[in-house]
PLY file of the C-alpha trace (Angstrom):
ply
format ascii 1.0
element vertex 281
property float x
property float y
property float z
element edge 280
property int vertex1
property int vertex2
end_header
162.44 78.33 51.02
162.24 79.64 47.46
160.11 82.78 46.91
156.53 82.35 45.72
156.00 84.16 42.42
153.17 84.69 39.94
151.18 87.21 37.91
148.06 89.07 39.02
145.27 88.20 36.65
146.22 84.54 36.92
146.02 84.87 40.71
143.76 87.35 42.51
144.87 89.40 45.51
141.90 88.00 47.45
143.12 84.43 46.96
146.73 85.41 47.64
145.95 87.26 50.88
143.67 84.45 52.07
146.32 81.82 51.28
149.01 83.69 53.24
146.59 84.24 56.12
145.44 80.61 56.23
149.04 79.34 56.23
150.11 81.91 58.88
152.99 83.14 56.74
155.38 85.89 57.75
157.24 87.84 55.10
157.03 90.47 52.38
154.73 90.40 49.36
156.10 92.60 46.55
153.96 93.51 43.53
155.80 94.89 40.49
152.96 97.16 39.41
153.11 99.42 36.31
152.66 102.42 38.64
155.55 101.30 40.89
156.39 98.59 43.40
153.94 97.78 46.18
155.02 96.01 49.38
152.74 94.26 51.85
154.16 92.71 55.04
152.59 89.75 56.83
153.20 88.53 60.38
151.84 85.02 61.00
149.18 85.64 58.34
148.19 89.15 59.51
148.81 92.15 57.26
150.73 94.64 59.41
152.15 97.15 56.92
151.71 98.16 53.27
153.34 100.65 50.89
152.24 101.60 47.37
153.56 104.81 45.83
152.98 107.57 48.38
150.31 105.54 50.18
150.86 103.49 53.33
148.69 101.28 55.51
145.13 100.39 54.49
144.91 103.01 51.67
147.88 101.32 49.98
146.10 97.94 50.10
142.83 99.42 48.82
144.64 101.11 45.88
146.38 97.84 45.00
143.10 95.90 45.05
141.52 98.56 42.82
144.08 97.93 40.05
145.37 94.35 40.14
148.28 94.37 37.70
151.85 93.13 37.60
153.86 90.20 38.84
154.27 89.35 42.52
156.85 87.71 44.76
156.51 86.59 48.38
159.75 86.36 50.37
159.42 84.38 53.58
160.72 85.80 56.84
161.32 89.45 55.88
160.09 91.61 58.82
157.91 94.71 58.48
159.76 98.02 59.00
156.77 99.33 61.00
153.14 98.64 61.79
150.51 100.67 59.94
147.63 98.15 59.86
146.03 96.81 63.02
142.94 94.87 61.87
142.86 91.26 60.74
143.57 90.19 57.18
140.02 88.91 56.64
138.46 92.25 57.58
140.98 94.10 55.41
140.16 91.93 52.38
136.41 92.29 52.96
136.68 96.08 53.12
138.90 96.21 50.02
136.46 94.10 47.98
133.48 96.12 49.29
135.12 99.36 48.11
135.98 97.79 44.77
132.40 96.60 44.21
131.08 100.03 45.14
133.49 101.76 42.74
132.54 99.39 39.94
128.85 100.10 40.46
129.50 103.85 40.39
131.61 103.49 37.23
129.39 100.98 35.46
127.79 103.51 33.13
130.80 105.81 32.66
131.85 105.83 29.03
135.39 104.85 28.08
136.46 105.15 24.43
137.43 101.45 24.34
134.04 100.27 25.64
131.53 98.68 23.28
127.96 100.02 23.39
124.97 97.87 22.46
121.20 98.29 22.53
119.53 97.76 25.89
116.45 95.57 26.35
114.41 98.72 26.98
115.31 100.00 23.51
113.61 97.07 21.76
110.16 98.53 22.21
111.05 101.94 20.88
109.72 104.16 23.68
109.08 107.89 23.73
112.69 109.01 23.45
113.21 112.18 21.44
116.45 111.83 19.48
118.32 114.50 17.59
119.97 113.98 14.22
123.46 113.26 15.60
122.11 110.65 18.02
120.20 108.86 15.25
123.33 108.85 13.07
125.41 107.39 15.89
122.81 104.71 16.71
123.00 103.46 13.13
126.66 102.56 13.77
126.03 100.64 17.01
126.42 96.91 16.29
127.71 95.44 19.57
131.21 95.09 18.10
132.45 98.63 17.49
134.01 100.51 20.39
133.05 104.13 21.08
136.35 105.18 19.45
135.55 103.15 16.32
132.03 104.61 16.15
133.45 108.13 16.41
135.87 107.42 13.55
133.16 105.84 11.37
130.83 108.78 12.03
133.57 111.33 11.38
133.04 113.11 14.71
135.28 114.13 17.59
135.91 111.54 20.30
134.47 113.74 23.06
131.32 114.36 21.04
130.82 110.61 20.55
131.49 109.97 24.24
128.91 112.58 25.30
126.29 111.23 22.89
126.79 107.63 24.04
126.61 108.79 27.67
123.25 110.46 27.07
121.89 107.37 25.30
123.07 105.28 28.25
121.39 107.63 30.71
118.00 107.40 28.94
118.24 103.63 28.66
118.59 103.22 24.89
122.13 101.85 25.05
124.05 99.66 27.47
127.74 98.92 27.69
128.14 95.59 25.94
131.87 95.30 26.52
134.55 96.38 28.97
138.15 97.36 28.39
140.34 94.22 28.54
143.05 94.18 31.20
146.66 94.70 30.17
148.85 91.76 31.19
152.48 92.10 32.23
154.22 89.12 30.63
157.87 88.13 30.30
159.26 86.88 26.96
160.43 83.28 26.90
161.43 80.91 24.12
158.59 78.49 23.44
159.17 74.74 23.62
156.20 74.30 21.28
156.06 74.92 17.55
154.38 78.25 16.92
153.97 80.01 13.56
156.42 82.84 12.94
155.04 86.12 14.23
152.82 84.36 16.79
153.00 84.52 20.58
151.65 81.96 23.04
149.58 83.23 25.99
148.03 81.37 28.92
144.37 80.31 28.35
143.19 82.11 31.50
144.43 85.43 30.11
142.96 84.70 26.68
139.59 83.85 28.26
139.65 87.04 30.31
140.29 89.11 27.18
137.56 87.33 25.24
135.08 87.89 28.07
135.86 91.62 28.06
135.76 92.02 24.28
132.97 89.58 23.50
134.91 87.79 20.74
138.12 85.69 20.40
141.42 87.58 20.42
143.57 87.14 17.31
146.47 89.55 17.90
148.16 91.48 20.69
150.11 94.71 21.07
153.29 94.31 23.12
154.78 97.43 24.68
158.46 97.31 25.63
159.99 99.26 28.56
161.41 101.78 26.03
157.88 102.51 24.79
158.17 100.76 21.43
155.22 98.55 20.44
155.16 95.43 18.29
152.12 93.51 17.05
151.96 89.71 17.15
149.37 87.10 16.34
148.37 85.19 19.46
147.62 81.56 20.32
146.42 79.93 23.53
149.17 77.81 25.11
148.32 75.82 28.27
150.49 76.48 31.32
152.17 79.51 29.74
151.69 81.27 33.07
153.21 84.78 33.28
155.20 84.34 30.06
154.79 85.44 26.45
156.03 82.38 24.56
157.67 83.00 21.17
160.10 81.23 18.85
163.62 82.46 18.24
162.65 83.59 14.74
159.79 85.68 16.13
162.09 87.04 18.85
164.45 88.40 16.18
161.65 89.54 13.87
159.99 91.58 16.63
163.34 92.93 17.94
162.75 91.45 21.41
165.06 89.73 23.90
164.53 86.80 26.26
163.28 87.59 29.78
162.02 91.02 28.71
158.93 92.28 30.57
156.21 93.54 28.23
152.82 95.16 28.71
150.53 93.06 26.52
146.94 93.81 25.53
144.64 92.48 22.83
144.17 94.38 19.59
140.44 95.10 19.00
138.99 93.45 15.92
138.20 95.90 13.10
134.52 96.79 12.85
132.68 94.53 10.44
135.28 91.73 10.64
133.88 88.22 10.45
133.63 86.22 13.66
136.16 83.44 13.66
137.23 80.69 16.00
139.62 81.18 18.86
143.27 81.41 17.99
0 1
1 2
2 3
3 4
4 5
5 6
6 7
7 8
8 9
9 10
10 11
11 12
12 13
13 14
14 15
15 16
16 17
17 18
18 19
19 20
20 21
21 22
22 23
23 24
24 25
25 26
26 27
27 28
28 29
29 30
30 31
31 32
32 33
33 34
34 35
35 36
36 37
37 38
38 39
39 40
40 41
41 42
42 43
43 44
44 45
45 46
46 47
47 48
48 49
49 50
50 51
51 52
52 53
53 54
54 55
55 56
56 57
57 58
58 59
59 60
60 61
61 62
62 63
63 64
64 65
65 66
66 67
67 68
68 69
69 70
70 71
71 72
72 73
73 74
74 75
75 76
76 77
77 78
78 79
79 80
80 81
81 82
82 83
83 84
84 85
85 86
86 87
87 88
88 89
89 90
90 91
91 92
92 93
93 94
94 95
95 96
96 97
97 98
98 99
99 100
100 101
101 102
102 103
103 104
104 105
105 106
106 107
107 108
108 109
109 110
110 111
111 112
112 113
113 114
114 115
115 116
116 117
117 118
118 119
119 120
120 121
121 122
122 123
123 124
124 125
125 126
126 127
127 128
128 129
129 130
130 131
131 132
132 133
133 134
134 135
135 136
136 137
137 138
138 139
139 140
140 141
141 142
142 143
143 144
144 145
145 146
146 147
147 148
148 149
149 150
150 151
151 152
152 153
153 154
154 155
155 156
156 157
157 158
158 159
159 160
160 161
161 162
162 163
163 164
164 165
165 166
166 167
167 168
168 169
169 170
170 171
171 172
172 173
173 174
174 175
175 176
176 177
177 178
178 179
179 180
180 181
181 182
182 183
183 184
184 185
185 186
186 187
187 188
188 189
189 190
190 191
191 192
192 193
193 194
194 195
195 196
196 197
197 198
198 199
199 200
200 201
201 202
202 203
203 204
204 205
205 206
206 207
207 208
208 209
209 210
210 211
211 212
212 213
213 214
214 215
215 216
216 217
217 218
218 219
219 220
220 221
221 222
222 223
223 224
224 225
225 226
226 227
227 228
228 229
229 230
230 231
231 232
232 233
233 234
234 235
235 236
236 237
237 238
238 239
239 240
240 241
241 242
242 243
243 244
244 245
245 246
246 247
247 248
248 249
249 250
250 251
251 252
252 253
253 254
254 255
255 256
256 257
257 258
258 259
259 260
260 261
261 262
262 263
263 264
264 265
265 266
266 267
267 268
268 269
269 270
270 271
271 272
272 273
273 274
274 275
275 276
276 277
277 278
278 279
279 280
């Protein structure tokens, strides 16, 4: 039987684990994660062993669920080298998702420089908040589109100062986080069978929609990081059934100094503050 392959982000670990459990599969699930390979072994649908970096057993699974990235491959019939997990797959998945939900709640109001602050509902009525001069100046730059990093640049202040000010305004309820950092996708270059403009890459609609949901506006360009660390910028278009591939023409391949079947870390480029809202690419 041919290996089952895919990309996390298009498939969730919850769905993947439940599928392997429901079909009573035995074999090895390998995830090519940016932090290193992870391996999870199944016996008749039960997870019996996992490895991720220096972690083994349940902690390895929990760490993998906490950062779903990379491509995966399931090879049927490969036995586990040892047993480090005793519970059932369903209980393991439930505990992993519970921990993830708990971590997200704890981190919900932690400021990241790529997050986008906006005014909370409580701020509409004014309130009795006492604001200093720097906070007032920063609030004037909040428009629901600028990230914290962009606000810091526009205000001419240090990043850490902007982060601390936004955190305080979050804590008192004046601001809320209107956007989250979009997930980086690991995509493999492939020649497109469709006509695409030069300098444009085709990306699967599910990834595009995920990026738009995080940013709050349509994505128009992406930054593609090669294994050697070099980055190229490309316009982006939604291409149905692109799957785990970054689809480009031969001209774009040469222009961007890329090669076929090259794995890239791809993330959307934030729209400049004040840019007009346009349609999806």
